[in-house]
N, C-alpha and C positions, 0 to 999 in steps of 0.2 A: 616309591614306585606306584603306590596306589593313587598318588596325586598327579602322576604323569598323564597328559591328555590321551596318549595312545592306549592307556589301560581301558578306556571306555569305548574303543573302536570295535567295529564288527569285523568278522573274518569271512571271506568268501569260501575259504577252505572248509569252514565249519557251517556252511549254509547260511551265512549272514548273521549268525549268533554273536552276541557279545560274550565271547568265550571266557574272558577273565571274570565276568560276573558268575558264570556257570561254575567255573573252577573254584572261585571264592566260596560260593555256597557249598559246593561238594567237599571242600576242605574241612568243613565242620564235622564231616562224618568219618574222618581219618582216625583210626585207633592209635593214639600216640603212645600206648603202652606196649605195642607190638614190638617184639625183638627177634632179630634173625638168629639162627642157630650159630654157635661159635665155629661151625665148620661148613658154612654155607657154600664156600668155594668148592668143597668136595661134592656137595649135593648138586651144584650146577654142572660140574664135570661129569658126574655120573648120569645126570639127566641128558646131557648132550650125547654121551656115548650110547646110552640106551635108545634114545630117539634115532640116532644115526643107524643103529642096527635095525630098528623097526622100519625106518623109511627104506632101507636097502633090502628089506624082505628077509633078513636073517632070523628075526624073531617077530612075534606079533606085538602089537601095541600093548595088549594086556600083559604079555610076558615082560615087556619093557618096564611097565609100572611095578610089577612084582619084583623085578631085579633091582630097580631103583630103591624100593622100600627095603628089601633085604640087605642090599649093599650098604645103605646108609645106616640102618640099625646096627649091622655088624661093625661098621667103622666106628660108630659111637660107642658100642659095647667094648671094643678092643682098647679104646682110649679112656675107659672108665667114666664116660659122661653119664651124669645122672639125668633123671626126668626124660627117659627115652620115649615115653609115651607122648610127652609134649613135643619133642623134636620130630617124632613120627607124624604127629598131627600137623606140624608146620609144613611138612611136605605136601599134605593135601592129596596124596595119591594112593591111599590104602585101597587095594583091590581085594575083595573078598570072594 
């Protein structure tokens, strides 16, 4: 793919940049040790449900983030997952 002539073309969508060059450079910054939680599908479902409630005015966005955090930690705790602090950090949504 890197030898394909189309790899070096510009894209009007990206303002004329040679985006593949940009993406290639950016890929060196990817943390290859990152791991998704073993229940990421649950996290996504909870996120969708909470954001839906917030968008529809049932709860605030801040409350949605609290609910997401609490529901996910409770889910993990009930299933005896270890390293809950790590999984909580993966969410990136701790609201104090």
